[in-house]
N, C-alpha and C positions, 0 to 999 in steps of 0.2 A: 218653629210649631211642627211638630213631628207628625201627625195626623194626615194620613194621605187622603187625597181627594177621592171620590167614589168614580168619578170621569178623569181621562186624561186631560191635564193642563192642556188649552189649544194655543200655541205660539204662532203669531203671525210672521210673516217674513216675506222679502223678495225671494224669486227664483232664481237669481246667481250663483254661482258655485260660493263665492265668498260669501253671500249674504245666508245661506243655505248653511255654511259650516259656520259661522258665526251662532246664528240661532242654533245649530246643534249642541253648542259646547254647553249652551243653556237647557237645553232639552237634556242633555246627558248628566248636568249638573242636578237637575231636580230629580231626575230617576236614582242617581245614585243616594240624593238624601231620603228617598222611598216614594216621591211623588210621580205617580205615571205622567207623561208629556208626551206631546207628538207635534210635529211642524204642520203648518197650513201655508200654503204658496197663494200671495197674492200679487196680481199683475198689478203696476202703477203705471201713470201716464210717462213717468220718465223713461221706463222699459220699451216703452214704442218709440219714442223720440231718439233720433240721432244728434240734434241740436246741443249747445253747449247748455249748461245749468242757468248759465244767467238769463238766457233765453226762455227756457220753460219754467223757470220761476223758483226759488229759493223752497225746501220744504217738498217738492214735487213728490220725493222718493218716498215720503214717510204719511204723506196725506192720505193715502189709500188704505196704508196700513192701521193710522189711527182710527179712520170711519170705521174699519172692519171691527176695532176693539170696540170704539163707543156704540157699534151697533150688535155687540156681544156675538159676532160673529166666530170670535177669537176670544182667549182671554190674556194672552200676553203678547207686547210685541215688541222685538229686538232691533235697533238702531244703529249703527254707526253713529256715536255721540256727535262727532264735527258734523254730521248733515242737518242736526236738530235745528228749527229757527229758535233764536233767542228767548224769544215770550212762552211761558210755559202753558201749556194745553188744558184749558177748563174742562174739569172731571179726568183728569188722569193724571198719575203720579209715577216717577220714575223710581221704583221701588227697589232697584240695584244698579250699581256702576260695580262690574266684577275686577278683577284683578287687570289692571293695563296690558297692552301689549308695546312692545318697541314701539313708540311714538314718533321716532326719527321718519324722515321722508328717505328714498330708495332711489338711486341713480341706476339705471339698466341699459347700459351703452354698447354699442356694436365694439367688438373686438376687445371687450374686458377693459376699457378705458374708464378711467376716473374723471370727475368732472374738468381739473386741471390739465388734462391730456387733448379735451375736446377743441378743434381748432376754430378760429373765429368763421361765423357762417354755418357752423354745424348744426342741424335741425332737430330741438329737442319737444319733443312734445308733453303737454301735462294739461289737465281738466283746469287747475286752479289759480285765479288770477293772484291769489299770493304766492303760488310757486313762482309765475310768470315773473310776477313784480321782483323777487328776490334774484332771482337767475339773473335778471337785467342788472340789478343792481350790483353785482359782483363784476362788471365790467368786461366779461369776456368776448361779447360780441357774438352770443348765440344766437341763431334763428327760432324763437319760440313759435309753436304751433299749436292750436287748439287739439283738445284731445276728449274724445269720447268715447264710452264701450266698456265694455268687462273688462276685466283684469288681462284674460287672455290673449283678447282681439289687441288692447293696448299693447302687451308686451311682443304678439306678433308684428307690428308695425316696425320693431327693430329689428327681428329674425328677419322679414322681409326686406330689408333695405330701403323701406320707405320713411323711417327716420333714422338718426344718429343714434338717440336715446329719448327715453320717458324718463318722467320723475314720478313716481307713485308713493302712495304710503307703506313704507316696509312692513307694517302690522299686518296686511291684506297677503302681502307672499309670504310672510309666516305662517297665516292663516290655512293656507292653501296649497302650502309646502313646496314655494319657490323661491325660496331664500339663496339656491344656488344661483339663479340668475343676477343677483344684486351683483355691481360692479363698486360701488361706493353707496354705504351707509353715508348720508350728509349729515355731518357735527351740526347741532343747533347753533352753534358759531357763526356758520357758514347761512344756515337757513332754519329759522324757528319754524316749526310744525303747526298746522291749525289748532286753533283751542280743541279739546278734547280728544284731538287726534291718536289713535290705536284705544280707544277706550268704547266700551259699548253701553248703551242705556235701556234696562229692561222694564218695560214701561206697562201698567196694566190700571185697571178702573179705580179710581180713590175710593171709591165705596166698598170695594172688596176688600174687608180686613183680614178676613184668611188669607186671601193671596197675596198680599201685599206683607205679611207676618211670613209665608212661605218664601217668597221672592227675597226677602231681607237676610236671608242664610247666605247668599250668593254676595251680598256685599261686601267690597273691600274697602274701609274706612280712608286709609290713605289715598287711594284712588279717587275716591269723592272728595275730598279735599282738593288735590290737585285739579281736580275738573269743575270744581266751584270756581277757583280761584280763577282760573283759564277764561270760563265762560261770564264770569263776572266783567272782565275786563272788554269783552266784546258787548256785553249787553250796557255797559256805561257810556262806551265808545257809540251806542247804538247803532252798530254794525250788525250786519247779518253775517251768515257762515263761507259767503263766497267773497267777502270782504277781502284785502290786500292785509290781513293782520295775522300775525303768527305769536304764539304765547306758549310757554311751557312751565310748568310748575312740577317742583319735586319736593318730595319730603326728604331731606337732610338731618344727619346726625350733627350735632354741634357741641361744644365742651363750654361749661359758665366757668366763671371764677374760681371756683372752689374745685374745678376737677372733674366736675359730674357731667355725664353726658344726656345729653335731651334733643328731641326730634323739633324741628320747626320746618316751616314752608319756605323754600326758595320759587320766586317766580319772577319771569322776565318776559318782556313781550315787546314786539315792533310793529311799526305802521310805515308800510313804503308805500309810494308812489308807485302807482301803474307801470309809468315808462322806467322805473328804476332810478329816476334822477336823484333822488331824495329819500333819506330813510331815518327814523327817529326811535330810538330805543331806550329801555328803561328796566331795572330791576326793584324788586322790595324783597327782604325776609322778616319774617313774622310767625306769630303761632298757629298752627294748624286749623286751631277751632275759630279763626277769625279768616279763615280762608276766602270769603266772599267780600268781607272789607278789605282786604289786602288786594284783591282783584280792581275794587273800585278805586284804592286810593293809588294804583299802578294807572290805570286808565286817567285819573285827573292829572298824574303827570304827565303821560303821554298828550292829553289836551292842552297843558300848558306850555310844551314844546311846539303846539302847532299841527297836531293828529288830526283835526277838524279839516284843515287845508290840503291834506294828502289826500283824505278820504273822498 
């Protein structure tokens, strides 16, 4: 839809550097397409607490923004997709999932060390049970510490010597221009990222047909297929966004028996015991248009292997 809105499209976001940078890419994309847009900063309960996410509640960072959207205080909400609860929000729709940033986890360690160079007993901070469980499963003898706060304060704990290293989403560091501090981008073979890591969810009211159409211009079909598959794994396992589950889907090129190139979706996932004592993995490949079904099939395979007991 090319017709501009008479008033700027109001984009609700948290006030952190990362959140405003992410929302700013959506604002800039809308403006470039001829639709005036502006950011509206919304305070959330999560911004006022230093407690771990598991204590303050899943979805704490999205509730206030969604409330503002429902109350017509803003027109659009921009979320880090991995932070969204798996259940859809009544009356709202994810109108766009733009092209994804690098989904990998990143190590930022003192002295430029990579993961394999950290000595047993080294202190590693992470906010995610998934990362903690996968780090323990590597058997390196690391001491995992809980981590909260914005990216700047997390990186500061390494610079100050309080921690030997932290593990964060590489996408966040890319977006705020601090990839030079990454000492190792962790291969998904070592550590599968959170479902939807590196992707943004651009949400609006479902009954605003004009805005749904405008936002759809920002949607990336390959990213949407990957996210649909990864989130379907979470939903089918009945697990929230803080569960120790990693999943990554990628649109890949394959060749058929006649030598023709076609694309399909490759999906892999893991469920890890919180203490790292056990992990199960599975993978599946299939048509991109079956993304959600592939996610459900993979979850069923994980359940057959005993995922419920690990969760």
